[in-house]
C-alpha positions in Angstrom: 18.3 1.5 7.7 15.2 3.3 8.9 15.4 5.9 6.2 14.9 3.2 3.6 11.7 1.8 5.1 9.5 4.3 3.5 11.1 3.9 0.1 11.6 0.1 -0.2 10.3 -2.3 0.3 6.4 -29.7 23.3 6.5 -33.0 24.3 4.2 -35.3 22.4 1.0 -36.7 23.9 -1.3 -39.6 23.0 -2.5 -38.4 19.6 -6.1 -39.5 20.3 -6.2 -37.4 23.5 -5.0 -33.9 22.5 -5.6 -31.3 25.2 -7.2 -28.9 22.8 -10.3 -31.0 22.1 -12.2 -34.0 23.5 -11.8 -37.5 22.3 -14.0 -37.8 19.2 -15.9 -41.0 18.5 -16.1 -42.7 15.2 -18.3 -41.1 12.5 -19.0 -37.5 11.6 -21.7 -35.0 12.3 -22.0 -32.8 9.2 -23.3 -29.7 10.9 -21.9 -26.2 10.9 -23.0 -25.8 14.6 -20.3 -28.4 15.5 -17.7 -25.8 14.6 -15.4 -25.8 11.6 -12.3 -26.4 13.8 -13.7 -29.4 15.5 -14.8 -30.9 12.2 -11.4 -30.4 10.8 -9.8 -32.1 13.8 -12.3 -34.9 13.6 -11.4 -35.5 10.0 -7.7 -35.4 10.8 -8.2 -37.9 13.6 -10.0 -40.3 11.3 -7.1 -40.1 8.8 -4.6 -40.5 11.6 -6.3 -43.7 12.9 -7.2 -44.9 9.4 -10.4 -46.5 10.7 -13.1 -44.6 8.7 -11.6 -42.7 5.7 -15.0 -42.4 3.9 -16.3 -40.4 6.9 -13.2 -38.2 6.8 -13.8 -37.6 3.1 -17.4 -36.7 3.6 -16.4 -34.2 6.4 -13.7 -32.6 4.3 -16.1 -32.3 1.3 -18.8 -30.8 3.6 -16.3 -28.1 4.8 -15.1 -27.4 1.3 -18.7 -26.5 0.3 -19.7 -24.8 3.6 -16.6 -22.7 4.3 -16.0 -19.9 1.9 -12.4 -18.9 0.8 -13.7 -15.3 0.8 -15.5 -15.4 4.2 -14.1 -14.5 7.6 -10.8 -15.8 8.7 -12.3 -19.0 10.3 -14.1 -19.8 7.0 -10.9 -19.2 5.0 -8.8 -21.4 7.3 -11.4 -24.1 7.3 -11.6 -24.1 3.5 -7.8 -24.3 3.0 -7.4 -27.1 5.5 -10.4 -29.0 4.2 -8.9 -28.9 0.7 -5.5 -30.1 2.1 -7.2 -33.1 3.8 -9.1 -33.9 0.6 -5.9 -33.9 -1.3 -4.3 -36.2 1.3 -7.2 -38.6 1.0 -7.0 -38.5 -2.8 -3.5 -39.8 -3.3 -3.8 -39.4 -7.1 -3.9 -35.6 -6.7 -0.8 -35.3 -4.5 1.4 -34.7 -7.5 -0.3 -31.3 -7.8 0.3 -30.4 -4.1 4.0 -30.8 -3.4 6.8 -29.0 -5.4 5.6 -25.4 -5.1 8.5 -24.3 -7.4 6.5 -25.5 -10.3 4.0 -22.7 -9.7 6.5 -19.9 -10.1 4.0 -17.3 -11.3 1.7 -17.7 -8.3 4.7 -17.9 -6.0 6.3 -14.8 -7.3 3.2 -12.6 -7.1 2.1 -14.0 -3.7 5.6 -13.5 -2.3 5.7 -9.9 -3.2 2.1 -9.4 -1.8 3.1 -11.2 1.4 6.1 -8.9 1.8 3.8 -5.9 1.3 0.7 -6.6 3.5 2.2 -8.5 6.4 5.2 -7.5 8.6 6.8 -11.0 8.7 9.1 -10.9 5.7 10.0 -7.2 6.1 10.8 -7.9 9.8 13.0 -10.8 8.9 14.8 -8.9 6.1 15.2 -5.7 8.2 16.5 -7.5 11.3 18.8 -9.8 9.3 20.2 -6.7 7.5 20.8 -5.0 10.8 22.7 -8.0 12.2 24.9 -7.8 9.1 25.4 -4.1 9.4 26.3 -4.3 13.1 28.9 -6.9 12.1 30.2 -4.8 9.3 30.6 -1.8 11.7 32.5 -4.0 14.2 34.7 -5.8 11.6 35.9 -2.8 9.7 37.0 -4.6 6.5 36.6 -2.8 3.2 35.1 -5.8 1.3 31.9 -7.5 2.2 30.6 -10.8 0.7 27.1 -11.9 1.4 26.0 -15.5 0.7 22.3 -15.4 0.3 20.3 -18.6 0.2 17.1 -18.5 -1.8 17.5 -14.9 -3.0 14.2 -14.9 -5.0 13.5 -11.3 -6.1 16.2 -9.7 -3.8 13.8 -7.4 -2.0 15.9 -7.7 1.1 18.9 -6.0 -0.3 18.1 -2.4 -1.5 17.7 -1.2 2.1 21.0 -2.7 3.1 22.8 -1.2 0.0 21.3 2.2 0.9 22.5 1.9 4.5 26.0 0.9 3.3 26.1 3.7 0.8 25.2 6.2 3.5 28.4 5.4 5.5 31.6 7.4 5.1 34.0 5.5 2.9 31.6 2.6 2.3 33.0 -0.9 1.7 32.4 -2.8 -1.5 29.6 -5.3 -1.5 29.4 -8.6 -3.3 26.3 -10.8 -3.1 26.3 -14.4 -4.2 22.6 -15.1 -4.7 21.3 -18.7 -4.9 18.1 -20.1 -6.2 16.6 -22.8 -8.4 15.6 -20.5 -11.3 18.4 -18.8 -13.2 16.1 -16.4 -15.1 14.8 -15.0 -11.7 18.4 -14.6 -10.4 19.5 -12.8 -13.5 16.6 -10.3 -13.3 17.3 -9.8 -9.7 21.0 -9.1 -10.5 19.9 -6.5 -13.1 17.7 -4.7 -10.6 20.3 -4.7 -7.8 23.1 -3.5 -10.1 21.0 -0.6 -11.3 20.1 0.4 -7.8 23.8 0.1 -6.6 24.8 2.3 -9.6 22.3 5.0 -8.5 24.1 5.0 -5.1 27.6 5.1 -6.6 28.3 1.9 -4.6 30.9 -0.7 -5.6 28.7 -3.8 -6.0 28.7 -7.2 -7.6 26.1 -9.9 -7.8 26.9 -13.4 -8.7 23.9 -15.8 -9.4 24.5 -19.3 -8.3 22.0 -21.9 -9.5 21.2 -24.3 -6.7 18.6 -26.8 -7.8 16.1 -27.7 -5.1 17.2 -31.3 -5.3 20.7 -30.4 -4.2 21.6 -28.1 -1.3 25.4 -28.6 -1.3 27.7 -25.7 -1.9 31.4 -25.4 -2.0 34.0 -22.7 -1.5 35.0 -23.1 -5.1 31.6 -22.2 -6.4 31.5 -19.3 -4.0 34.7 -17.7 -5.4 35.7 -16.6 -1.9 38.4 -13.9 -2.0 41.1 -13.0 0.6 40.2 -10.1 2.9 36.5 -10.3 2.6 34.1 -10.4 5.5 31.7 -13.2 4.8 28.0 -12.9 6.0 25.5 -15.8 5.4 21.8 -15.1 5.0 19.3 -18.0 5.6 15.9 -16.4 5.6 13.2 -19.1 5.3 15.8 -21.6 4.0 16.9 -24.1 6.6 13.5 -25.8 6.8 13.9 -26.8 3.1 16.7 -29.2 4.0 16.0 -32.8 4.8 17.0 -34.0 8.3 20.1 -35.8 6.9 21.1 -32.6 5.0 20.9 -30.0 7.7 23.9 -30.9 9.8 26.2 -31.3 6.8 25.0 -28.0 5.4 25.6 -26.1 8.6 29.1 -27.7 9.1 29.9 -26.7 5.5 28.9 -23.1 6.2 30.9 -23.1 9.5 34.0 -24.2 7.6 33.7 -21.0 5.5 34.3 -19.0 8.8 31.5 -16.4 8.3 31.4 -13.5 10.7 27.7 -13.6 10.9 24.9 -16.0 9.9 21.3 -14.7 10.0 18.6 -17.3 10.4 14.8 -16.6 10.0 12.2 -19.3 10.2 8.5 -19.8 10.9 7.8 -20.6 14.5 6.0 -24.0 14.0 7.2 -27.6 14.4 6.5 -30.4 12.0 9.1 -32.7 13.5 6.6 -35.1 15.1 6.1 -38.5 13.4 2.4 -38.3 14.3 0.2 -36.9 11.5 -2.4 -35.5 14.0 0.3 -33.6 15.9 1.6 -32.1 12.6 -1.9 -31.2 11.6 -2.7 -29.5 14.9 0.6 -27.5 14.7 -0.3 -26.3 11.2 -3.9 -25.5 12.2 -2.9 -23.4 15.2 -0.2 -21.6 13.2 -2.1 -20.7 10.1 -5.2 -19.8 12.2 -3.1 -17.0 13.8 -1.7 -15.9 10.4 -5.2 -15.8 8.8 -6.5 -13.9 11.9 -3.7 -11.3 11.5 -4.7 -10.8 7.9 -8.4 -10.5 8.9 -7.5 -7.7 11.4 -5.2 -5.7 9.1 -6.3 -6.2 5.4 -9.7 -5.7 3.8 -11.5 -9.0 3.1 -11.8 -8.3 -0.7 -8.2 -7.2 -1.1 -6.7 -8.9 -4.2 -3.3 -9.0 -2.5 -4.8 -10.7 0.5 -6.5 -13.3 -1.7 -3.2 -13.9 -3.5 -1.4 -14.3 -0.2 -4.0 -16.7 1.1 -3.8 -18.8 -2.1 0.0 -19.1 -1.5 -0.6 -19.9 2.2 -3.1 -22.6 1.1 -0.3 -24.2 -0.9 1.9 -24.2 2.2 -1.0 -25.8 4.2 -1.3 -28.5 1.5 2.4 -29.1 1.6 2.2 -29.6 5.4 -1.0 -31.6 5.6 -1.1 -33.6 2.4 2.6 -34.7 2.6 3.8 -37.8 4.4 6.4 -37.2 7.2 9.4 -37.8 4.9 8.1 -35.4 2.3 7.0 -32.5 4.5 9.2 -29.4 5.0 11.3 -29.5 8.1 9.6 -26.7 10.0 10.9 -26.2 13.6 10.8 -23.6 16.4 13.6 -21.4 17.6 14.8 -23.8 20.3 15.3 -26.6 17.7 17.2 -24.2 15.3 19.4 -23.2 18.3 20.3 -26.8 18.9 21.1 -27.4 15.3 23.3 -24.3 15.0 25.2 -25.0 18.3 25.8 -28.7 17.3 27.4 -27.4 14.1 29.8 -25.3 16.1 28.1 -21.9 15.9 27.7 -19.5 18.9 24.8 -17.1 19.3 25.3 -13.5 18.5 22.8 -11.3 20.5 20.8 -9.0 18.3 21.3 -5.3 19.1 19.1 -2.9 21.0 19.0 -0.8 17.8 17.7 -3.8 15.8 15.0 -4.2 18.4 13.9 -0.6 18.3 14.0 -0.6 14.5 11.8 -3.7 14.3 9.3 -2.0 16.7 9.3 1.1 14.6 8.6 -0.9 11.5 5.5 -2.4 13.1 4.4 1.0 14.4 4.8 2.8 11.1 3.6 0.3 8.7 1.4 -2.3 10.6 -0.2 -0.2 13.4 -2.1 -3.1 15.0 -1.9 -4.0 18.7 -2.2 -7.6 17.7 1.4 -7.9 16.5 3.8 -8.7 19.3 7.6 -8.6 19.3 9.8 -10.1 22.0 13.4 -10.9 22.6 14.3 -14.5 23.7 17.9 -15.4 24.5 19.2 -12.6 22.2 16.9 -13.6 19.3 13.6 -12.0 18.2 10.1 -13.6 18.0 7.4 -11.8 16.0 3.8 -13.1 16.5 0.1 -12.4 16.5 -1.5 -11.9 19.9 0.2 -14.5 22.1 1.2 -16.8 19.2 4.8 -16.5 18.0 4.9 -16.9 14.2 8.5 -16.0 13.0 11.9 -16.1 14.6 15.2 -14.3 13.7 18.5 -15.3 15.2 22.1 -14.3 14.6 25.2 -16.6 14.8 28.9 -16.6 14.3 
């Protein structure tokens, strides 16, 4: 696996008395000296209480004009959250905020940039791949079937194919790649087939159109074959399921008897019914993400600007959405509960997977700010003391 790195890519409290800030009285002081964070929180509190929405609108408008999307990380975060608050206040604009799949061009370029300039996606892909490879080595079967949810551009799979091809008597590999865009899946299939041919590896890719409005999948559509080892890859996927879908989805996956299920998600929780709690969760989370970009990528980098535009859409999706519309982001402990309740048992990630993830950070993202830790056999990657992404393995 490492040889391919260089070549491939809490309990709720009274919402009006949050411990991170004092109780803020009605009204708004439009002054930069008050601090962009406090102004954001004050606007969010006014929206939460619904007692002075014009003041909240004035505050968000002030921050939009005062905080530059090209300034330091605090400015950039303030601008993105002020825009999200403005969009929430202006209900007529919400149709432009939700449904990120409609902005496929922005999403594609930003996804690839995010994979390049931050360690988060590469960490998730590398560690999920190692969980699959460790299972392949222990299982010993000659046919491997990977069910990959939300395949996108398939950047996760060339390193795994390379690692499989380097083994003596490598098994055949079949990937069923799902997604809402058939054209993207077909282009991904072409690239992966060409790469597998260059390795003389027995490989198949089956695109499976899975509209965003339907997350059900059956063994018939999967074309499961006797004698295959099934691995399921859920990298940044489970949070897309509604609360009433998640359990049925996981029970359906469990019924397929996979040998390994890799789950990667953002380490942030939007499960509260309180808008102010969801807002503060998002603010703390994206502040850390933007600070990591500030410390590791030049401020004028076009790739950084593209990534921050994409992150801005995520912020709008979290802040401008009502509870029932927002993505189901949760922390590792909540995903553990969901997986166990569906009948899965945790599979501890290997010491090699840990050393490999550390080497990825040291070689490609040599900043002391990135922190990697193991928790109950799973990995958490964060910035400073703030966990941002989790990776867990199940069977």
